[in-house]
N, C-alpha and C positions, 0 to 999 in steps of 0.2 A: 504494500499500500505505502502512495508517494505521500511525502512530510506534507501537511498542509500550512500553509505560510498565510500570514494575513492577508486581509485582499488589497489592503492598500499597497502590498509587494506583489499581490499578483495583477491587478488591474491599475495603470499607472493613469495618472492626469496628462490630459492632451498636451504634445507639444507641439509648437508651434512648425517645425521644419525637419527635413530630413538631413541635413549636415548642419556642420555651424555650432556654434556655442549652445545652441538650445536644440540641437537636435541629437539624433539616435545614438553617434559614437559616444555624445557625452553624460550621457545613462550609465553608472557605476553598477556594473549587474552582477559583485558580487554577493550578494544579500538577496539577489532577486530567485526565485525559483523557476525551476525549469517550464518552460509556457508561458511567461509571464506578458501579458500583452499591454500595447499602447497605443493612442490612436496621434498619426497625426495629420497635422489638418491641411499642412501643403500640401496635399496628396489626397486628401480624405480617405486614406488607409488605415489599416490594422496592419500592426506588426508585431511576431509572436519571437520570444526570446527561445534559441536554443541551446542551450549552455553548455554541452557538448563540441557544439560544431566548431570549427576550425576553417571552414569554408571562403574561401578568396572571397574578398567582397565586389560585389556587383552591383552598383548605383541605379538604379534604388531598390532593386529586387533581396539586396542581401548586405547589409550593413555592418560593420565589424565598430566594437568598442574603440575609444582613443588612445588606447594602452593594451598592450598583451597582458597585463594583470589582473584585466576584466574578463572571466571567460565566457564564450558562446557569440554568438551571432545573431541578430534581428534579422529574421525571415517574411517580406511582404506577402501578408497571410489573406489578403484580399483587397481589392482595391473598391472605394466606395464611389458611389455616383457622380456624377460631374455634376459641375452648378447647372441646377435646375433651367431651363430657360421657355420662353413665351412661345409657341410656336402658332400661325396665322392658318387654319384649315379652310380654305376656300371650296367648299361641297356645292357640287350643281345640283339641278332638281334630281330627285331622284323620283322614280316611278313606281306604282304599289308594288309592295311585296318584289323588292329586287333590291339592289343594292350598288356600288361601285366603288372602288379603289382610286384615293385621292393622294397623289405627290404632296410630297411636304420638306422643308429645309431643317435637316435636327443637326447642329453642327455639334462634331463629336464622333456622330455616328459612324461605326466601321462595321464590318461583315464579323456576324461572332458575337455583337450586344444584345444587350436587352433592352427595350425602352419602356420606359415604364411612364403613364403621362395621366392628368385626370382633367376634366373641364374645367374651366375655369369663371364660366360666369351661367348664368340661368338662361332661359329664353329657348332651348333646344325643341325642338316642336317634339309632342308626343309621338312615339313609335318609332323615331331616328337613333339610333344607336352607332355610336362610333368603337371599332373594336381593331384587336388585332392588328395593328402595327408591324410592319416588318423592315430590316432596313433592303434597300435594291442598290444602294450604291453610297459610295461615303459621304457623308452629310445628306443623304437623301431617303427617308423613310415614307412607306405607302400606308394609308392607314383604310382600314376598311369599313365602307359608312353602307349601313343596311337601312331598308324603310319596312318594317314588319305592318303599314295600314293598308289598307285599301283604296289608298288615295296617292295620288302623286304628291309627295314633298318639295315645297319650294327653297332651293339653296339658299346659301348663309354665307356667311364667316364665322368662325367661332376660334375663339383662343384656348389654347390647348397648356397645360404646365406639365415639361416634357426634362426627363433626365435619361441622360445615358449610363447605363450599368457598363464597364468596359469588359471585356471578357477576359476571365484567366490568362 
């Protein structure tokens, strides 16, 4: 059974940057347990300490402490969402019980990433659903827009709040 450590040593306060005087290399890992985690605000990511690792530093994926007296390496554990952005979705008229794919520009989207979104305003007509985004090219995302009613829904422009979750 692993030795228990106080929460303050297992989950550290967020730090501002990957490198520099307030970065990962500046954290004295001596008292930290294997598996300790820290959030780095610069790249909105989580790093996990592997105390026995002596892997070569590869910025930003593997970070070594500032001195060899401090054990282990910080490994990028997962990239967080890039900054949320507003995306204007211009939807054409959608016929009864049909749908369309609508193109949009989402900065930072690349093949393999995940798109997360939410509608920014009310006023979407009853029966209109905006679903299933997929990346069609760099910075290009298509949204499926569906009309579940028996009548045509007039087109409009809708603001989405979108984040890109980079692929690992």
